[in-house]
N, C-alpha and C positions, 0 to 999 in steps of 0.2 A: 284113241280117247273114248271114254265112256260116252254113250249117246242117249242118256235118260235123265230127265229132270230130277229124279229121285236122288241123284248124287249130292244134291244140296240139302242142308238141314232144313232150311225154311226160306224158300225163294222170295216169299212175300216180305221178309224182313230185310232184304237187300235193297237199299235205295239205289236207283239207277240214275245215270249210267255208272257201271262199276266193272273193273277188272277183278277177276277172281283167279288166283294162281293156286294150283293144286300141288301141295307139298309132296304127296305120295308120287305124283307123276315126275316131279323133279328128282326125287330119290331114285326112281327107276332109271331115268336117263343117266344120272350120275354113276349108277352101278355099271352101266355099259361103258361109260367113259373110263371109269377106274380100271375096268378089266383090260382095256387097251394099254393104259399106262403101265400096269403090272406086267403084262405079257411082253411088251416091247421096250420098256424103259424110257419111252418118250415123255415129253412134258406137254401138258395140255392147258391152255389158257382160256379164260372166259372173255369173249369179245364184248366189251361194254357197249359198243354201238348197237348191239342186238338186244341185250338184256342187262339192265343195271339196277335191279331191285335189291338194294343193299341190305334190306332186312333179312334176306336169306343167305347172305354171304357166309355167316358162320356154318351153315350147312355145306356150302360149296367148298370151303377151305379144306374139308376132309378129303376131297376127291380131285381138286384142281391145284395147279402149281402157281397160279396167279392170274393176272388180267392183262389184256392189251387195250391201250387207250389211243385216242386220236385227237386229244385236246388237253389243255392244262387242267380243266375241271374233271375230265375222266381220269387223268393220271392222279390227281389229288384224291379223288374218290377211291381209286384202287389202293393208294397208299394208306389212307386213313381208315378205310372200312374193310378191305380185303386182307391187307397186312401180309401179303406175300409178294412174289415178283410182279413188277410193273414194267410192261413193254410198251413203248410209245412209237407211233408212226403217224405221219400226216403227209399229204401231198406237198405241203411246204409249211415250214414254221416261220412265224414272224419273229423279229428280234425280241420283242417284249414277252411273247408267249414262251419262247424257248427258255428264257431265264427261269421261268416257273417250271416248265416241263422237266428240264434236266435235273431239277432238285428232287422230283418225285420218282424218277425213272431209274430202273436197273439196266434196261436195254433201251436204246434209241435206234430206230431204223430211219434212214434218210432216203428220200425219193429221188435224189439226184446227187451227183458228185459236187455240184455247186454248193448245195446245202451242207454237205459233209465238210467241205473245205471252209465254209463260212463259220460253222459252229465248232470246229475242231478245237480252237483255243479254249472255248468255254468248257468243253468236255475234259480237256487236260487239266483244267483248274478246279474241276468239281471236287467237293470234299469226300465223295465216295466213288468207287470204281463203277464206270458205266461201260457196258459192252455195246459196241456200235455195229450197225449193219447197213447194207445197201439193198433197197428193194429193186428187183430186176423184173423185166417183162419177157417171159419166154416166147412171146409172140405166137402163142398157141391158144386159140379161142375155143372154149367149151360152153360158154354162156348161151342161154336160149333167149333171154331178154336183154337187148343191147344196153339198156340203162344200168343193168347190174353186171355187165360183163367187163371185168378189169382188163381183159386182153383184146377188147374190140378194136377195130381200126380207129386210129386217132386217139387211143387212150393216153392219158397223161400220167398213168400210174406205172412206175417202174422204169428202170434204165434198160434200153434195148442193147443187144450185144454190140451193134455198130457204134454205140456211144459209151461203151464201158471203158473206164479209165483205169486200167490195171496198174498203172504207175502211181495211182493215188490210194492203193489198198492198204498201205501201212496204217495200222491202228484199227482196221476193220476186222471184226471177229466172225461175221456171219453174213449170209444172204437170206433174203426173204422174197417169196413170190406168192401171188394170190390169183387164182384163175377160175375158181369154182363158185357156183351158186346153187344150193339145194341139190347137190349131185352125189353120185355113188363113187366108189373107189376106182372103177374103171376109168373115169374121167381124170382122176389124179394120176393114174398109171400112164395115160397118154400124155398128160402135161409133163410128167417127169422125163419122159423120153425126149421131148422137145427141150426142156430145161437143161438136162444133162449134156445134150449135144452142144449147146451154146456156152453153158456156164459150169459144167461139171468139173472141168480142170482146175477151177479156182477153189473148190471145196477141200482139196487135199491140204491146203494151207490155212484152213479156217476151223473154227471150233463148233459152229452150229449152223443149222438150216431151218428156217421157218417156212412151212409149206402152206401157210395162210388158213383161210376159213372156207366156208361153203361146203364142208364135208357133212353130209346128212347122216351122221353116224348112228343116231338113235331111231332112224326110220326102220320099219320092219324088214324091208328087203335089202338093207345095206349090207355090202359084202365086207364084214369085219375081218375075215381071214385074209382077204386080199390087202386091205389097209395095213394090217400087221406085217404081212410079208414085205410090202413096199418099205415100211419104216425100218424093219430089221435089215433089209438089203442096203438101205442108205447108210445106216449106222455101221454095218460091217465093211462096206466098200470105202467109205470116206473117214471113218473113225470120228464121227461128229455127233453132237446132240441134235435131236429132232424136236421141233416145236410144232404144235397144231393150235389153231385158235377158232374152234367151231362155236360161234355164238348161238346161232339158231338151234343147233342140235341139242344143246344143253336145256333149252326151254321148250323143245318141240312137243306139241300136244299137251302142254302143261297149264294152259290158261284159257279162261272163258271171258267173254265180254257180254255183260247182261244189260239190256236196254228195254225201254218201255215204248209202247205205241201211244202217242199223245194226240193223234188225229188221223182220220181216214177221209180222203177226198177222192173225187173222180176227175181224172184228166182224160187221157185217151184210154186209161185203164184204172182200176182201183189202186190208189196210192196211199200207203201207210207212212205217216210222218213219225219219226222216232225221236226220242229225247237225246240224240247223239248227232254226230256229223262225220261223214267220211273225211271231210277236209280237216277237221280238228282232231279226231280220235282214231281214224283208220286211214291215214293218207296213202298207204300202199294200195288201197282199193282204187284210188284214182291214178296213182303213178304207174302201177303195174297192170291196171285193169284186172285186179285180183278180186275174186268173188268168194268170200269166206262162207263156210257151211253154217247153217242154223239148225240146231236140234229140232227135230220134228218137221222139217221142211224138205222140199225137193226143189232144186234149182233148175230142173228141166221142164217144169210145168205139168207133171203127170198127176199131181194131186188136184182136188176139186176146185179149190179157191186160190186164185192167183193174184198177187199184189206186186207192185213196184215199191221197194223200200227206199225211203229218202230221208235225208238229214234235215235238221232244223235251221241250218245256216241260210244266209241269203245267196249263197253260191248256186247258180242255176244248175250246175252239174253235180250237185251234192247227192249222188245216187249210189246206193249199194248194189242194186241189181233187182232182177225179178225172181220171186220165189213163190212156190205154191204150198198150200197147207190143207190138211184134212177138214179143218173147221174154219169158218170165217174169223178173221181177226176183229178185235174190238178194242176200243180205247181202254188202256190199263193193262192189256196183255203184255207179258214179259217174254222177250226173245233172247236166246242164248247163242251167240256166235262162238264157234270153237276154234282152238289153236290160236289164241290171241294173246300169248305172253310175249313172244319175241317180236321185235320191230313194231311194237305198238306203244307201250308206255314211254319208250324212249323218243317217239316221234310226235307225241301229242302236242297241241298248241292251243292258244286261246283266241283264235280268230273269231270275230263277232262278239267277243267277251263270253263265249261259251265256256263254262267251267270244265276243268279237267275231271275225268272220271275218278271216283274213289277207287282205292286198291284194297282188296281183301286177300288174306292168306287162308286157304282152306285145307284142313287136315282130314282127308277122307278116311284115314285109319282111326282117328280118334273122334270123328264126326264133330269136329269143332271148326268154327269159322271166326276169324279175327279181323277187325277193321284195322288195317295198317296205316292208311293215310286218307284223309278227306281234305279237299281243296276248297278255297273260298275266294272272296273278292280280292283279298290281299295278294293272292297268287297272280291274279290278272294285273292289278295295279302296279305291283312291284317290277313288272317287266317293262313298264312305260315310264315316262318322265313328266 
């Protein structure tokens, strides 16, 4: 990602807090994604749980095959706005939600055979053909952070081989697994070894395999050649369609979060209060102990002026971390967090009545910036009763 404030037309014109998504960066990511589709013939889906900015769906439709959804509202958004394949999966579907989900979905993946048997009658009565699958757990852990590891000990996600009901496979067209989080192709290779050992024999009678998300395809050091080789080997060996659903990789390094300093106080160290909140606008900072980069800063304290950056909410732990700068911060200064497109807008909330950040789309090729969405009191009130 570029690391200079000059990438923006006029930073002073952007009301904070705001997300700014770089259209050029999205295009660059999509070019990489599309090259994999062309080379291997696989299908690649946008994981809406990571990035659901539907105003850029017309751009995405050119390079992606559809979306994967985890709720009725995500499935409906995919159907109405993306207008290509909709694949739905959840740890469990309730009766009332599944009645909606199956209307919007082309593929439905069940997390258990209990759910498959429960909803099979609805699938058979659906007015359109729905391809069904079972999510399996290869019991091979590659995750570094337990909360994001789908194959961690005690995981509720996917059927383990000892609970696999092969006598209930009639009507099932594919299998799905997900084991990665921000990882390279070597992690997928190791997972496939474990997966095939347990479940490979079933693929000969199926039509597709979904190898999930977490593939950091657009990262500079990602081994695209290995990924393509793995996909091609699976297609050749089992004669099946291969799906990937990399949500984060599609929006990787494509977004900024611009905030302002609204007060500076002294606690045990100088603390800058920002017009945002980790709890409301950047929950991954608290959930994962993640520390996003800020343009012009150093997070190891080597620059002259050090500050703790904190949010405006009443949560005591609303802290982004400690950063240092070449010059002292002052009220009114704007700070730019980088790589803030994925798992940000989809996770924002209105705790404390803090308003949601505005959303801008920036075209760095045309030097044009567009306000896509601004939120107000009604967005807060409409969530309550």
